[in-house]
C-alpha positions as CSV (number, residue, x, y, z in Angstrom):
1,M,78.5,55.0,205.7
2,R,80.2,52.1,207.8
3,E,83.6,53.1,206.2
4,A,83.2,56.8,207.1
5,G,82.3,56.0,210.6
6,A,85.4,53.8,210.9
7,A,87.3,56.4,209.4
8,R,86.2,59.1,211.8
9,R,86.9,56.8,214.7
10,Q,90.3,56.2,213.6
11,L,91.0,60.0,213.2
12,E,89.7,60.5,216.8
13,R,92.0,57.8,218.0
14,M,95.0,59.4,216.2
15,L,94.2,63.0,217.6
16,A,93.9,61.6,221.0
17,S,96.9,59.2,221.5
18,G,99.2,59.2,218.6
19,P,101.2,58.1,216.7
20,V,103.1,61.4,217.4
21,D,102.4,64.2,219.8
22,L,99.8,66.8,218.6
23,A,100.9,70.3,217.9
24,Y,99.2,73.3,216.6
25,G,100.7,75.8,214.3
26,A,99.9,78.2,211.5
27,V,100.4,77.5,207.9
28,E,101.1,80.0,205.2
29,G,98.4,81.0,202.8
30,T,99.1,82.5,199.2
31,P,101.1,85.7,199.5
32,R,99.6,88.6,197.7
33,N,99.5,92.2,197.8
34,T,96.7,94.2,199.3
35,R,94.6,97.1,198.5
36,L,94.3,100.1,200.6
37,Q,90.7,100.4,202.3
38,L,89.4,104.0,202.1
39,R,88.7,105.4,205.4
40,G,89.2,101.9,206.6
41,E,86.1,100.6,204.7
42,P,86.6,97.0,203.3
43,E,84.2,97.7,200.6
44,K,86.0,100.8,199.4
45,L,89.1,99.6,197.9
46,G,91.9,102.1,196.7
47,D,95.4,101.4,195.2
48,E,97.2,98.1,195.5
49,I,99.9,98.3,198.1
50,P,102.9,96.0,197.4
51,R,104.3,93.9,200.2
52,G,107.3,95.4,202.0
53,F,108.3,97.2,205.1
54,L,107.5,100.6,206.7
55,H,108.9,103.4,204.5
56,V,109.1,105.6,207.5
57,L,111.6,103.4,208.9
58,G,113.5,103.1,205.8
59,G,111.7,100.0,204.3
60,R,111.1,99.0,200.8
61,A,108.9,96.7,198.9
62,L,109.8,93.0,198.8
63,P,111.7,91.8,195.7
64,A,109.2,90.2,193.1
65,E,111.1,86.9,193.5
66,V,110.0,86.4,197.1
67,R,107.2,83.9,197.1
68,G,107.0,83.2,200.8
69,S,105.5,85.1,203.6
70,G,108.4,87.5,204.0
71,R,109.2,86.7,207.7
72,L,112.6,85.8,206.8
73,E,113.2,89.1,204.8
74,L,111.7,90.9,207.7
75,A,114.1,89.3,210.1
76,Q,117.1,90.3,207.8
77,W,115.7,94.0,207.6
78,L,115.4,94.4,211.3
79,T,118.9,93.0,211.9
80,R,120.7,94.6,208.9
81,P,124.1,96.3,209.8
82,D,122.8,99.7,209.1
83,N,119.8,99.5,211.4
84,P,121.0,100.2,215.0
85,L,117.5,100.6,216.3
86,T,116.6,96.9,216.8
87,A,119.9,96.4,218.7
88,R,119.3,99.6,220.9
89,V,115.7,98.5,221.8
90,M,117.0,95.0,222.8
91,V,120.0,96.0,225.0
92,N,117.7,98.6,226.4
93,R,115.4,95.9,227.6
94,I,118.2,93.9,228.9
95,W,119.6,96.8,230.8
96,Q,116.1,97.5,232.2
97,Y,115.9,93.8,233.4
98,H,118.9,94.1,235.4
99,F,118.8,97.9,236.6
100,I,114.8,98.3,236.9
101,T,115.1,101.4,234.7
102,G,116.4,101.5,231.1
103,L,118.9,103.7,229.5
104,V,115.8,104.7,227.7
105,K,113.1,105.0,230.3
106,T,110.4,104.6,227.7
107,P,111.3,101.1,226.4
108,N,108.3,100.9,224.0
109,D,108.9,104.3,222.5
110,F,112.4,105.4,220.9
111,G,110.4,108.1,218.9
112,M,109.8,111.8,219.3
113,R,107.3,111.3,222.2
114,G,109.7,109.0,224.0
115,Q,112.5,110.1,226.6
116,P,116.1,110.4,225.2
117,P,118.8,108.0,226.6
118,T,120.4,109.1,229.8
119,H,123.7,107.6,228.6
120,P,123.4,107.7,224.8
121,E,127.1,106.7,224.4
122,L,126.7,103.8,226.6
123,L,123.5,102.6,224.7
124,D,125.5,102.8,221.3
125,H,128.5,101.0,222.8
126,L,126.2,98.2,224.2
127,A,124.2,97.9,220.8
128,H,127.6,97.7,218.9
129,R,128.8,94.9,221.2
130,F,125.4,93.2,220.9
131,I,125.8,93.1,217.0
132,E,129.4,92.1,217.2
133,S,128.6,89.1,219.4
134,G,126.1,87.9,216.7
135,W,123.0,89.2,218.7
136,S,123.9,87.0,221.8
137,I,121.7,87.7,224.5
138,K,123.8,85.5,226.9
139,A,126.8,87.5,226.0
140,M,125.0,90.7,226.8
141,H,123.9,89.4,230.2
142,R,127.6,88.5,231.0
143,L,129.0,91.8,229.9
144,I,126.5,93.7,232.1
145,L,126.8,91.3,235.2
146,L,130.6,91.4,235.1
147,S,130.7,95.2,235.1
148,A,131.5,97.4,237.9
149,T,128.4,99.2,237.6
150,Y,126.2,96.1,238.3
151,Q,128.4,95.0,241.2
152,Q,128.0,98.5,242.9
153,S,126.6,98.2,246.5
154,S,122.9,99.0,247.1
155,E,123.8,101.7,249.7
156,L,124.0,105.1,248.4
157,T,127.3,107.0,248.0
158,K,127.9,110.0,250.3
159,G,126.3,113.0,248.8
160,A,124.2,111.2,246.2
161,S,120.3,111.5,246.4
162,P,118.2,108.4,245.9
163,A,116.6,110.1,242.7
164,H,119.8,111.2,241.0
165,G,122.5,108.9,242.3
166,A,120.7,105.5,242.2
167,V,119.0,105.7,239.0
168,T,120.5,108.4,236.6
169,E,124.2,108.0,237.5
170,Y,124.1,104.3,238.8
171,A,126.3,105.5,241.9
172,S,124.7,102.6,243.7
173,F,122.7,99.4,242.7
174,P,118.9,100.2,243.0
175,R,117.1,97.7,245.2
176,R,114.1,96.0,243.5
177,R,111.3,93.7,244.5
178,L,111.1,90.2,243.2
179,S,108.9,89.5,240.3
180,A,105.9,87.0,240.6
181,E,108.0,84.2,239.0
182,E,110.8,84.8,241.3
183,I,108.8,84.8,244.3
184,R,107.1,81.7,243.6
185,D,110.6,80.1,242.5
186,A,111.9,81.1,246.0
187,I,109.0,79.6,247.8
188,L,109.5,76.4,246.2
189,W,113.2,76.4,246.5
190,V,113.3,77.3,250.4
191,S,110.7,74.4,250.9
192,G,112.9,71.9,249.1
193,E,110.2,71.2,246.7
194,L,111.4,72.8,243.6
195,D,111.7,70.4,240.6
196,A,114.7,71.6,238.6
197,A,113.8,69.1,235.6
198,P,112.7,70.7,232.3
199,N,108.7,70.4,232.1
200,Q,106.9,68.6,229.4
201,G,103.8,69.5,227.5
202,H,100.6,70.5,229.7
203,P,97.9,67.7,229.9
204,F,95.4,69.6,227.7
205,P,92.1,68.1,227.0
206,T,91.7,65.6,224.0
207,P,90.8,67.7,221.1
208,V,88.1,65.0,220.0
209,G,85.7,66.3,222.5
210,W,86.3,70.1,222.4
211,G,83.5,72.6,222.2
212,Y,85.2,75.8,223.0
213,S,83.8,78.9,221.6
214,Q,84.0,82.8,222.0
215,H,81.7,82.7,224.8
216,G,82.9,79.4,226.4
217,P,86.6,79.7,225.9
218,F,89.4,77.3,227.2
219,S,90.6,78.0,230.7
220,A,92.6,76.1,233.0
221,V,95.4,76.0,235.6
222,Y,98.1,73.5,235.7
223,D,99.9,73.7,239.0
224,H,103.3,71.9,239.6
225,N,106.4,72.4,241.6
226,Q,108.5,73.3,238.5
227,R,110.1,76.7,237.7
228,S,107.5,79.4,237.1
229,V,108.8,79.8,233.5
230,Y,106.9,76.4,232.8
231,L,103.5,77.7,234.1
232,M,100.8,77.8,231.4
233,T,100.2,81.2,230.0
234,Q,97.0,81.9,228.2
235,R,95.8,85.1,226.6
236,L,92.3,85.4,228.1
237,K,93.3,84.7,231.9
238,R,96.4,85.1,233.8
239,H,97.6,82.5,236.2
240,P,96.1,83.5,239.6
241,F,99.4,83.8,241.4
242,L,101.2,85.8,238.4
243,A,97.9,88.0,238.3
244,L,98.1,88.7,242.3
245,F,101.9,89.6,242.2
246,D,101.8,91.8,239.0
247,G,102.8,89.4,236.5
248,A,102.9,90.4,232.8
249,D,99.5,91.0,230.8
250,P,99.6,88.3,228.1
251,N,97.4,90.3,226.0
252,T,99.9,93.0,225.0
253,S,103.6,93.8,225.0
254,T,104.5,94.6,228.6
255,A,107.4,96.7,228.6
256,E,107.4,97.5,232.3
257,R,105.5,95.5,234.9
258,R,103.5,97.6,237.4
259,T,104.3,97.2,241.1
260,T,101.5,97.2,243.5
261,T,101.1,96.8,247.3
262,V,97.6,95.4,248.0
263,P,96.1,93.5,251.0
264,T,95.5,90.6,249.0
265,Q,99.1,89.9,248.6
266,S,99.5,89.6,252.4
267,L,96.5,87.7,252.9
268,F,97.9,85.2,250.3
269,F,101.0,84.6,252.5
270,L,98.7,84.3,255.5
271,N,96.0,82.0,254.2
272,D,96.8,80.3,251.0
273,P,97.2,76.6,251.1
274,F,100.1,76.8,248.9
275,V,102.2,78.8,251.4
276,H,100.9,76.7,254.3
277,E,102.2,73.5,252.5
278,K,105.5,74.9,251.5
279,A,106.0,76.2,255.1
280,E,105.5,72.9,256.5
281,K,107.7,71.4,254.0
282,L,110.4,74.0,255.3
283,A,109.6,73.1,258.9
284,T,110.2,69.4,258.1
285,R,113.5,70.3,256.1
286,L,114.7,72.2,259.2
287,Q,113.9,69.4,261.6
288,G,115.4,66.9,259.4
289,V,118.7,68.5,259.9
290,D,120.8,66.8,262.9
291,S,121.9,69.8,264.6
292,S,121.1,72.1,267.6
293,E,118.3,74.6,267.5
294,H,120.7,77.4,267.5
295,E,121.9,75.9,264.0
296,Q,118.5,75.3,262.8
297,V,117.6,79.0,263.2
298,D,120.8,79.9,261.5
299,L,119.8,77.6,258.5
300,A,116.3,79.0,258.3
301,Y,117.6,82.4,258.0
302,R,120.2,81.5,255.3
303,L,117.5,79.6,253.5
304,T,114.8,82.4,253.6
305,L,116.9,85.6,253.7
306,G,120.3,84.5,252.5
307,R,122.1,85.7,255.6
308,L,122.5,84.9,259.4
309,P,120.1,86.4,262.0
310,S,121.2,89.5,264.1
311,D,121.5,89.4,267.8
312,S,118.0,91.0,268.3
313,E,116.5,88.8,265.5
314,R,117.9,85.6,267.3
315,A,116.5,86.8,270.7
316,D,113.0,87.3,268.9
317,V,113.2,83.8,267.7
318,E,114.1,82.4,271.1
319,E,111.3,84.3,272.7
320,F,108.8,83.0,270.2
321,L,109.9,79.5,270.6
322,T,109.6,79.7,274.4
323,A,106.1,81.2,274.2
324,Y,105.0,78.7,271.6
325,R,106.2,75.7,273.7
326,T,104.6,77.3,276.9
327,E,101.2,77.6,275.0
328,L,101.5,74.1,273.6
329,T,102.0,72.6,277.0
330,L,99.0,74.4,278.5
331,T,97.0,73.2,275.6
332,D,98.1,69.7,275.7
333,P,100.3,68.7,278.7
334,S,100.7,65.2,277.4
335,A,102.3,66.4,274.2
336,P,105.9,65.6,273.6
337,P,108.5,68.4,273.7
338,T,108.9,70.2,270.5
339,R,111.8,71.4,268.6
340,A,112.3,74.4,266.3
């Protein structure tokens, strides 16, 4: 009994602190064929179905010598040279990422119920180049971003309607809203607080004292100043920021994100402590620049909007600063003069 208690305590110490980092993963069971469940009833079994791939998509049974899970064979089947569907789906997703709308506007449905490609020759060309590059996503990004189509102005060409010219013919580059991750990263970068270093693992609770269940699942938010790609994503509950700004649903494949405009998004920018804190950091960053107020205003516009202010915008800023200083003086006459 004493030895069992010592062994348990040793196991708990190893789980909590070493000698190597703890990681969770699935292990393969014993591969075997399954039997058809008649009308979906597990008690009513029909014929045995050999392991393999969907016949409707040109699949076949796995060779008898395959003893593993079959995942390697699945990957080889999906990426075989005579199967252009996988490459088409992938390049369509990459195109959609850059242009808002895919060449196939139903990215999760290339079948009879989906929409046909607006530019089938272009889709086939990109799929061919994708396969030629060794399925390199980076090479496909480079090909699209260096194209004349991607580098079009966002202003419509003369005679082109927004519906036809911007989306179908790509006569101009369609404007788009920032995603949730881009909004958060932009706030951090403007404030000077963005930590570009790669993130490490999240500080999950020690497994020794876990008591999570179906009705009491694990839930946590780990905030940091690193890129939003390092935010923890859990299936049961989205990160509050990502949920507010239409982040992807972690429970399913999200082919296209919804775009909403709701009052809570505006209220977030008005009231949330995160925005207030980063706004103060931006103000400190501007005040730390040894330059004139005029140059500080220029820097503020360059950091936040990526451009210089127009004459009317500069006049509005000067009017606001004058009114703000006047109000400060009336509130506290002994306060020292303030800068932008």
